N, C-alpha and C positions, 0 to 999 in steps of 0.2 A: 339589763337589757332589755332591746327593744327591736320586733321585728315590724316591717313596713308590709305593704301589701306588692311592692316591689321587690323585694327581697334583700333590705339592704338592713344590715346588721350590723350591732358592735356584740364584742366578746362578751360571753356569758362567765361570769364570776370564776369560777371553775378552769375555763379556759385561760381567763388573763392571769390568774393567780400562777398556773402553771409556765406561762409566757416571761414571766418574770425572773420565773425562776433561771433563766434561759443568759440571765446577766453575768457577767465575769466577776469573779472573787473579787478584784481590786474593784468593784462598784462601776454604775453607769456603761452607757456604749453611745457612741457616736451619734446623734440622731441627725436625720434630716431634716429641716423646715422643709415648706411647700411652697417659699421666697427658694430657698437653695436650690428647687428642681427647673427652676427659671433663667436659666443660665448655661454655661456650653461644658461639655465632659473636660475637656483642657484647665478651664476657669477654675471646677473643684479642684482637679488633681494638682495644679501649680499650689494652691493653696494649701493642701494639703505636705507639698514639698516644703513650704517655707514655716511650716509647723514641725516637721520634722524631715528635716533634711538628714539627720545621721543615722533616722531606722532605716534597718532592712526593710528593701522591698517587695523583692522578690531572690527566693532562695533555690536554684535547681541542683541538680547532682553535681555539675561540673562548676557552676558557678555562685557568687551573689553580690546582688548591688543594693545600693542603698536608695533611698527617693532622690535624691539627690543626683549621685551617679543616675537613676534610671532615666531621669529629668533628662539629664546632658545627653544620652544617647539620644532618646527621643528629639532634642531639639534639632542636634546633627541628623539625622533621619531624614526631618522634615527638610533641613535646608537642601540636601542632597535632592529630594525630591522635587522642589522649589528650583531646583538647575537643571530638572529634565521638563517640566512640563510650568504652564502660570498656574497662579494661584487662583483660586475657588472649586467649583464643585464638582468633582468627579470621581470615578469608582478607581481605585487603586489596589491590585491584587497582592496580596502575602501567602508567600508560599516559602513557611519556612517550618521548622518542625517548634513543639510545644517547650514555650520557653522562654528566658531572659530578649531574646532576638525579638518573636512576635510579638512578645508584649510590647516592647519599648516603639516598635515598628507600629502599632495598632494607636499608640497615642500621636506618635511622631506623626501619621498622617492624618489623624483627626485637629493635629494642629494649625493644619496646615486649611483647615475648613473641607476638606474633601473628606471623602469614606471609601471605607476599607470592605474587601469579598475576602472572606477567610477561604484559602484553596488549602484542602485537606491534601499533604504529600502524599498517603497511602490509596487516595481515590485513583479510578483507573484512570488511564491518560486519557478517554473518550470523556469521561466527563468533566474531569480538568481544561479541556478544551471548551465542552458544550459550555460551562460556566462563563470560558473566558470571551466565546462568542455573545450568550446570550447578555451579559452584562454591561456588554461596549468597553471593556477594561483595555484603557494603553499600555499601560507601567504598572508592571510587576516587581515584588521586591522579595530577594527570594538568596538564597548562598550555595555555594560549591555542592553541596550535598543534593538541593533538591530542584535545581534550576534547567536542569534536562525533563522536569517534566512540563514543561510550559514551552518546548522548544516546537510541538506540534499546534502550535496557536495559531486561529484560522484568519490574524488578522497579521501582516506581513509587517508590519509598522510597529509591532509592541517593540519596547522598550523595557531595559532589566536594568534594576540597579540591584549589584551583589551588594551584599550586606558586609562580608570581609572590604569591601574598598572605602569605607564609610572611615576617616582620618578621624583619629581618637584629638586629634590636634585642632579640629576646626571648631569654628566657635559655635557654642555650646550654650549661650541664653536663651529665653524665651523669645519666640515670635512674638510681635506685637499686633496678633492676626483677632478678628474679633468676629462670632457667629452668634447666628439665633437662636434658639431652643429647639426651634422647627425644623432645623436642618439636618439635614441626613448625616446620622453616624455609620451605618455600616448594612450591608447586605447580606443577609443569611438565608442559604438556598437549602432547601427540601424539597422530598420526593413528590413529585405534580402529580394529578390524578389523568392528566391527558397522555402520560407517556414522557414529558420531559419535566425537571425538576426548577422546581420554579423560587422565586427571592423575595424573601422578606423584607420590608423595608421598616428602618428604624432610627429613629431623630434622639438628637442628645437631650430632650425633654423628655423621652420615655423610658427612654433608658436610665435617667437618673432617678428616676421614677422607681422604677423598680429596684433598682439600687436603696434606696430609701423603704420600699416594703421589704425588704429583705433584711436592712439591715435592723430593723424594727423590731423582727420578730425573730435574726438568730443574736440580737443585743450585741452587735459585731465592736471592737474595742481596741486600739490603738496595740494593746499586748499581744492580739488573737495573732494564732500562725492558722492559715486555711489551704485545706488542698483544694489543688484545682487538679482533676480527673478527666472532666470529657476534655475532649477536643473541635472542633471544627464545628460547632452547634451554639445557638444561641444562649444555650445554659451556660458552654464554655466563656462565650463573652463576656455574661451577665456575672459569671464567677468571679472572673479577672476584676473586673472594674469593684464588687462588694469589698474585696481588697484595698485595691488602692485608693478608692475615697474615699477611706476611713482612716488612714494610716499604718494596715494589720498589713502583716508580713504572708504574701502566694508564695505558695509551696507549688511547683508542679512538679507530678507524677506520670510513667508514660508506666499505666498498666500492662498495655499489651503487650511492654517490652519487656516488664518487670515481672508480671503476675500477680498472680492474689495472695501469695504463699507472704512473697515479699511486701507487698500493703501491708500486711498487716504489721510486720515490723517495724517497715517506713513509719507508719503513723505512731507509734509509741517513741522510734528514736528522735521523730521531729518533733514531737511532744503538742502534733497537732490537736488543737482548738473549738477549728468548726469543719466541717465535712460533709457537704451539699453532694450525694453521691445517687446514682441510677439504682431501683429497686435489686433489679439483677444483678448486680454489682455490689450491693449489701449483702445479700446472700450467700454470694459465695465468698465474702471475708467470712463474715458466720462461719460458713461451713471450712474455711482454710484455718480456724485459728483455734488455739488451744482453749479446752475448756477453762483454765485458771486466767487467761486473759481480759482484763475488762478495760482496755484502753483509757487509763485515769488518767489523761489530759484531757480527752475529748468532752465536751460539754453539751453542744449539738450535734445532732445528725438530722441532717434534713435527707427525706426520699425524693428523689426527681424522676421525669420520664415514666413509669410505669405505675399503675394503681398494685397500692401496698395490700397486703392481708393480716388477718388475724395469725398468723404462724410469722410474718414478719416480727411483731409485738413480741412474740413467745421467743423467738431467736436472740431480738433486741433486749430484753431481759434476760438471758442469760449469759449476753457477752459485754454488755456495756455496764459501769458503775450508776449509783444511785443517784448521782449528780449528772448524768448527763442525760438528757430531752431531746425524744425523736421527734420531728415534726412531718406529718404528710400534708399534700397538697394538691393542687392544680394550677396547670398552667399550659401556656403554650406560645410558639414564637411569634403570632400575629398580638396575643394581647398579654404578654408578662405573667408574672401571678396574679392567681384569683381570688383563691381563697389557701386556711391552712389550719391545719387539724392539730393543738401539743397532746403529745401522749408524755409523761412519765413511767416510772415503774408497776405505780399501786393505780394507774387506768383500766378501768374498765372496757374493752372495746367485744361486748356479744356480736354472735356472728363472723362471718369471713371475710364481709367488705370493710374493711377503713373507711369509715368518713374521710374527705377532701376538707370538710370543715366549713369556715365563716367567711365570709365574702370581706377583703379586703378595703382600705381606704379606696376610693377613687373607683372602685368597681362595684359594678351592682349586676346581680345575678336576675336572668329571669327565666323561664321556664315553658317553650310554648311546644303547640300541637305543632303536626302538619299543614291544619289551615291557618297557623300564626297565631291562634286565642292564646293568651295568656293561661298556662295553670297553675291551679292553686297547689297546697299541701300533700304529700302523700301521692302525689301523681309524676310518672314520667315523661318528661319530654326533652324538647332541645338544649341544652344552655347555649343562653342568648345575654351576650357582655355587653352594658350601658357600660360606656366612659369617654372620657377625654384623652386616653393614654392609650388609645387602641395604633398601633401601627396604621400609618398612612395608605399599607395597601401593598400591592403586588408589583415587583416592579418590572414595567412594560407591561403590563398585564392588565388594562384598564378592563376586561368584561368580567377576569374574577374578581377583582376589586370591587366592581360593583356587585358580585354575585353576595359575594360574603359581607362586606362592610355595606351599613345602610345608616342613612342622615337619621339623628333621633327627632320625630316633630316637636318632640317640646323640649327642645337643650340643641341651641345652634352648637352650643360649643360641643358637644358628644355626637359619638355615633355611637351602634347598633356593629356587632358584629355575633356572625352565626356558627358557631366552633363547628357544628355535626357532631360532636357529644351529645350524650344523655344524661340525664339526672334526674335525680327523685330530692328534694326539700322536706325537711322535718319540721316541723311546727314551729320549733325555736331557731332556725334559719341554718341548719347544717344541712350541708350538700351531698347525698352518695351520689356517686358516679355510677354510672350504668354502663359504660361501654361506647361504640361508635354506633352514627348513623349510617355513616356512607363505608368505604373500601378502602378508609386508613388505618393502617393499625400502628402499636409501638410495635419494636423488633429490639429487642437488648437497648434499650434506649433512644432508639431511634425512631423519629414518625418514618414509616415506606406506606406509599401509595398502591396499593397491588397494580392497576395497571401501568404503573412505570415498567415493572416486572413483566407483568405480563406483553407488553408493547416491545419489549427487549427479545423477550423468547419466541414472538410471533416471526421476529427477524432472523431464524433460524430458517436457511431452506426444506430442511429436515422435519419441520413444525408446521402443521395446518391448520390446526386450535387448540388453544391456549386459556385455561382458567389458572388464577392463581388465589388461592383463599389462606386465611389464618387458622389454624388450629391450634387447641392450648394444650399444653403436657399437663402432669400429674401435676406442678407445682406452679399453674396456672398461667406459665408464660405461654407469648403466644411463638409459634413457629410458621414459617411459611411450606407450602405446599403446592407445586404444581400440576396439573393433570394434564395433560400432555396427548393428543391426535397426532401422530406420524404420519406426515405426508406420502404418498402414491410410492410404493418400492423404497422409500424410506429405510433407513436401518437403523438411526441412530440410537447412542444408546443414550443411559444418564452422564457419564463419565463426559460425553461428547460435549451435551449440552451444561452442563454445568464450568467446563470451562470455556464454552461459547460467553457465560454470562460473567465470569470471572475476570472475561477483559472488557467489561463493559460496565459491571455493576460495584457498589463497594461490595466489601463481605458482607456486612449485616443484610444487605436487600438478594442475597440467593435462598434462594429453596431450601429446606432442611431434606422434603423429600419431591421426587417426583415419581410421576402414577402415569404409566402410558395407558391410555384407555381405546378402544376401538373407536367411538363416539362419544361426545362430549351429551349431557341428560339434558332434555330440554322442557319446560314449561309448554302447555296447552298454546302459550301465546307465540312459541319460539321462540323465547330466550333460556339463555341457560338455566337447568335448577341447579343453583349451589347446595340446593338442601340436599339433592339428589347423590352427589357425588360421595365415592366412597371414600371409609377411613382408609389412610396412606400401607393400616396394617406395619408388621415388625419383620417382612422377610426379607431376603437380602433384593435390592433390587439389580436393574438390569445393565452391568458393570461393560467395561472394555473387556474385562479379562475373566478368564475360566475361576469360578471355586476351588480353591486349595486347600485342604484341612491342612490342620497344626499338626508338626511331626516332632516338636518335642513339649515337653511340660512346660518350659519358658514360653513357648507360641500358642501354647492350649490356654497360658494365665493372662496371657496378654488379650488372644480371642476373647477371653471372656469377659474382660476390661471393657474392652470395645465393645463388646454387644452390651455390657448393662448401660453404658454410658450413652451409645447413639440407639437404642433400643431397634436393634438389628441383630438377628440371629438365621443363618450362621456368619460369620466373618470368617472369609478366606485369607490365608498369610499374605497373597499378592492384591489385596483388595485395599486400594487408597482410601485413606482415611477419610479425605476430603471429599472426594467421589462419594463416599458413602451418608455425607448429609454434615460432615464435621466441622466446627469455626472453631473459631477462639476459645469460646467460652466452652466449648464440650475441649478440646485441645489440654483447656488447664484439669479440669478433672481426672485426664488419662494419665496425664504426668502426674499428679498426686496420687494415683490411684496403682500405677505405679513405683514411685516413693516408697510408698509403704506397703507393698506388696517385694517388692526385692531390695528394701531397704539402698536404695542409693539414689544421692542427688544427684537430678539429671534438669537443665533448663526446659522451659516449655520450647525452644525453639528446637530442639530435639526432633519432637512432633514433625514440625514443617520439616526439617533436615530428612525425617527417617519415615515416611507418610504411613508404612505397611508395615505389619505384625513382623516379616522375615525379617524388615529393615530395622526396624527398633530391636527386636530380637538379638540380632547381630551387633548393636550398639551395648545393649547389657552385656553379651558377652564380652567385649572390649574392658568394658568397666570392670569385670570380676577379674579380666585377669592381672588388671592393672592396679588391683586391689588383694589379690591373692594371697600377701605376704599376711596378711591380717588373718589371725587362725579363726577367730569367731565368725568372722565373715565368710573366711573360707568354709568353713562348718555348714554354715547357713546355705550358701549355694551348693553346696554337696547335696545337703538334703533338698533342694528344689530340683535339682536334675535328678534327684530319683525320684521323685514325686510321680505318678501315672498323671493321668489326664486330669482323672476323679477326684486325687489328692489334692491336685492343683487347684482344681473350681472348689473344695472345700477351703482350701486354704487363704483363699480370694475373697470367700465370704466371710470368715473370719475375719480376716484383715477388712472389709467393707462396715464388717457389724460397730468393731472397734472404733473405725474412725466416725463411722455414722453421718461423714458430710459427704458434699460435692463441692467438688472448684468448677467456677466460671470465670471467666475475667473479661473486660470488655478494652 
């Protein structure tokens, strides 16, 4: 192993040995060479199609297509786009659900030398409109289920191609298009510190380089089956092409729709061998899995999006087989993967922080202080990346590009990117992540600029001042807390503010807590003193409904479940779960507790349909009535109804201890 003064490292022998163990049982992996990065994505994809035309490319719950079939669909989409616009570089919006249609459309756009903009159908209308306006998109590809989300686009001349209208009898041959590796491939929108989402530009070369690095780490093989869990993010795009540019089978799964309990079964049913998963979702998966499950086919599990902890390694040891390798690392939309750290079952991980590991090929990491001086080992500083494979910058934001990206005075082909992340470099070149330097945080796998949430809240007429901060709960996960000062004569409630934000921001950007203050604490210099902001506490927030105590044992048990999951007490039976700070991850935890307590199988959707304790208790009663013929169940239900509130609380405690898990999903 070698370490230079600029922290460019080679993997130490023990890490190299673990990486080698990632290999598929059949031996070998599909390796990219540096030369193969210098091409376009369609060139690489069409090479895989010629090599494996009959191999399964994408398998969703409804459909499956081979590489030849996927290529044919992509070619037809490309010709449909060409019929609407001239060939050449321009953004094309994709407003489709996660699956074969979305994947084929991404490839079809790239085949024309254009670049795509992913529009998540679950985003609020205002955010979709903002992205369409900012990107200058003139053409959107959608389908009957999602097209309505683009109806309020600011561009009256916006053209649409309906996926259902593309005729499978149209010409499906490859198009004779050529493009440079430096051509733009896609825009991915992330939260912006100015209150507006910003778009990161990526090129064909950079995406191929990302695939090359991931392929080497996870040893991707044509026989692999790779899970696709995220949607609409830079990670989702990278994961799609890791599979499709190596000949593996891509298997999309909608965690938000299906839930974590179903994900655990699905991983085994589909014999998934490669899974890149957010740290939060990984914990939820482990907490929902049976103690005996070991996911025998899964050989590589990579944590993404948030920092991992030693407790995650303990979960890995408990639920995964001895042949599975856990990978931790650091990456960003602007840089791609930066470093990796390999963990087997017997790897020692002292302390609670997991190292993010050693710099990858083509990525050089430097730590600098606030004055720009390069730091040595065991000193905390800002992580600065030197590489040829950085994003060209931000779409239509030369000011932000200039602030974050700098030219390298020593190499004209490389640039420097200032991440605003803090790190500490060990003497052997291993990097420890030490959090964010600014106010950008990761919430359930998504990067969130606190300024964007603040700006939206500031737009409410009942709010005169607001500060949004990130607080960490007991497992170390970040949650958002909004501190608001009401306008004069305003009586805005938490429920009202949450509904206001829900129409403007994705659910992961909604604060879990709203704290109403008479004024914001200030420093002597007149700035908001964030350190002086009070902890949100665990008392019931100011909702638009009065508190009503539980009336039955079932309502008392449900209220106790909510209080445990949300960390709020007391819970009224008419309180809306989402007004209390509940989100999709917490909803899954509640449903899991309900299933454990009442022995009833309920979908996660039940909580969205019945978001109060009273409504959920009614659903449980309906299920009890339907299954009243079951003698054993009927007896159990009679026992539950006969419980006092205190006995119900004790029963919940017993069930929680037996399950010893908490289920979340995203």
